C-alpha positions in Angstrom: 0.0 0.0 0.0 1.4 3.4 -1.1 0.9 6.8 0.4 0.5 10.0 -1.6 1.3 13.3 0.1 -0.7 16.0 -1.7 0.7 19.5 -1.1 -1.9 22.1 -1.8 -0.6 25.7 -2.3 -3.7 27.6 -3.3 -6.0 29.2 -0.7 -8.9 29.3 -3.2 -9.9 25.6 -2.7 -12.5 24.5 -5.3 -12.2 27.8 -7.2 -8.5 27.2 -7.9 -7.7 25.7 -11.3 -4.6 24.0 -10.0 -6.6 22.4 -7.2 -9.4 21.3 -9.5 -6.9 19.6 -11.8 -5.1 18.0 -8.9 -8.5 16.8 -7.4 -9.4 15.2 -10.7 -6.1 13.3 -10.6 -6.5 12.2 -7.0 -10.1 11.0 -7.5 -9.0 8.9 -10.5 -6.0 7.7 -8.5 -8.1 6.5 -5.6 -10.4 4.7 -8.0 -7.4 3.0 -9.7 -5.5 2.3 -6.5 -8.1 1.6 -3.8 -5.6 0.2 -1.4 -3.4 3.4 -1.4 -3.9 6.4 0.9 -3.8 10.2 0.2 -2.9 12.8 2.8 -3.6 16.4 2.1 -1.2 19.0 3.3 -3.0 22.3 3.0 -0.1 24.8 3.3 -2.5 27.6 4.3 -3.7 25.6 7.3 -0.3 24.0 8.2 1.7 25.1 11.2 5.0 25.4 9.4 8.0 26.1 11.6 9.6 29.5 11.3 12.9 29.6 9.4 14.4 32.2 11.7 17.8 32.9 13.3 17.9 29.9 15.5 17.0 27.6 12.7 19.5 29.1 10.4 22.2 28.9 13.0 21.3 25.2 13.5 21.6 24.6 9.8 25.1 26.0 9.8 25.9 23.9 12.9 24.9 20.8 10.9 27.0 21.9 7.9 30.0 22.6 10.2 29.7 19.5 12.3 29.1 21.5 15.4 26.9 20.8 18.4 23.5 22.6 18.8 22.6 25.0 21.5 19.3 24.2 23.3 17.5 26.8 21.2 19.0 25.4 18.0 18.2 21.9 18.9 14.5 22.8 19.4 14.4 24.7 16.2 16.1 22.0 14.2 13.8 19.3 15.6 10.8 21.0 14.0 12.7 21.2 10.6 13.5 17.5 10.8 9.9 16.6 11.6 8.7 18.5 8.5 11.3 16.9 6.3 10.6 13.4 7.7 6.9 13.8 7.1 7.7 14.8 3.4 10.0 11.8 3.0 7.6 9.4 4.5 5.3 9.6 1.5 5.8 7.2 -1.4 4.5 9.6 -4.0 4.3 13.4 -4.1 1.6 15.6 -5.7 1.9 19.4 -5.6 -0.7 21.9 -6.9 0.6 25.4 -7.5 -1.0 28.6 -8.7 1.3 31.2 -10.3 1.7 34.3 -8.1 3.7 37.2 -9.5 5.4 34.8 -12.0 6.4 32.6 -9.1 4.9 30.5 -6.3 2.7 31.4 -3.3 4.9 32.4 -0.3 3.5 29.5 1.7 5.0 27.0 -0.7 8.3 28.9 -0.7 8.2 28.7 3.1 7.6 25.0 3.0 10.4 24.3 0.6 12.8 26.5 2.6 12.0 24.4 5.7 12.5 21.0 4.1 15.4 21.8 1.9 18.1 21.0 4.5 21.4 19.2 4.6 21.1 15.7 5.8 17.4 15.7 5.3 16.6 16.1 1.6 20.1 16.7 0.2 23.7 16.0 1.0 27.1 17.2 -0.2 30.5 15.8 -0.5 33.8 17.0 -2.0 33.6 14.3 -4.7 29.9 14.5 -5.6 29.0 18.0 -4.8 25.3 18.3 -4.0 23.1 15.1 -4.2 19.5 14.4 -3.4 18.4 12.1 -0.6 14.8 11.5 -1.7 15.2 8.7 -4.3 12.9 6.3 -6.1 9.7 8.2 -5.8 7.5 9.8 -8.5 6.1 13.3 -8.3 3.4 15.2 -10.0 3.4 19.0 -10.3 0.1 20.6 -11.2 0.3 24.3 -12.1 -2.1 27.0 -13.2 -1.3 30.4 -14.6 -3.2 33.3 -16.1 -1.0 33.3 -19.1 1.1 30.8 -21.1 4.8 30.5 -20.4 5.8 27.3 -22.1 8.3 26.7 -25.0 7.6 28.9 -28.0 5.6 31.5 -26.1 8.4 34.0 -25.7 7.6 34.3 -22.0 9.7 31.3 -20.8 12.2 33.5 -19.0 9.6 34.9 -16.6 8.2 31.6 -15.5 9.5 31.2 -11.9 6.7 28.8 -11.0 6.9 25.4 -12.8 10.7 25.4 -13.4 11.4 26.3 -9.7 9.2 23.6 -8.2 10.5 20.9 -10.6 14.1 21.9 -10.1 13.8 21.7 -6.3 12.3 18.3 -6.6 15.2 17.2 -8.8 17.6 18.7 -6.2 15.9 16.6 -3.6 16.6 13.5 -5.7 13.3 13.0 -7.7 13.9 11.6 -11.1 10.4 10.9 -12.3 8.5 14.2 -12.3 5.2 14.5 -14.2 3.6 17.8 -15.2 0.0 18.9 -15.7 -0.7 22.6 -16.6 -3.8 24.8 -16.8 -3.0 27.9 -18.7 -4.6 31.2 -19.8 -6.9 31.2 -16.8 -7.6 34.9 -17.2 -9.8 34.1 -20.2 -12.8 32.0 -19.2 -13.2 30.1 -22.5 -9.5 29.3 -22.8 -9.4 28.5 -19.1 -12.2 25.9 -19.2 -10.7 24.3 -22.3 -7.3 24.1 -20.7 -8.8 22.7 -17.5 -10.7 20.1 -19.4 -7.6 19.0 -21.1 -5.6 18.9 -17.9 -8.3 16.8 -16.2 -8.2 14.3 -19.0 -4.5 14.1 -18.7 -4.7 13.7 -15.0 -7.2 10.9 -15.2 -5.0 9.0 -17.6 -1.8 9.5 -15.6 -3.5 8.4 -12.4 -3.8 4.9 -13.8 0.0 4.3 -13.8 1.3 6.9 -11.3 
């Protein structure tokens, strides 16, 4: 039995195009894999640990092989708990709306918390950086008011999809699927793109 961790980054719930496409995927996945489980991590409701001075000092202590102070140990424990929760899932699904050409700040916060040495990545003089989260598939579902894919001329200002996918690769993910809903500012185009995304989601769910 496998576990999906679904990371939801839009506060708009059912009105969100990225959430709607992800929900279509998850509904189809549950039907195709009735023995598996899905946990929803709503980043707007999650109590994410602050990445403050004590946490940053703890990170540098880890990197320098130094002992923690009591404050650092407490802060780092929260980071480890968040990273372990992420790593405990067998499969990852992330739904992401585009905000100001990038991602919502709650998703950036979450990534900043779990992107830690010894947790999701390592480093050595011989290898450089290497991911520690191996052998798991991921799906990134994005929505944007415009189109930013290859051939649009707007590829350089897309800091949404490339960022999320690059961080997953940095963590060690090798199989990363993508579903996009584009041109959501235009109702007709948005509905057509959402319909196409849902169809792709239902098909992918069978083999994910």
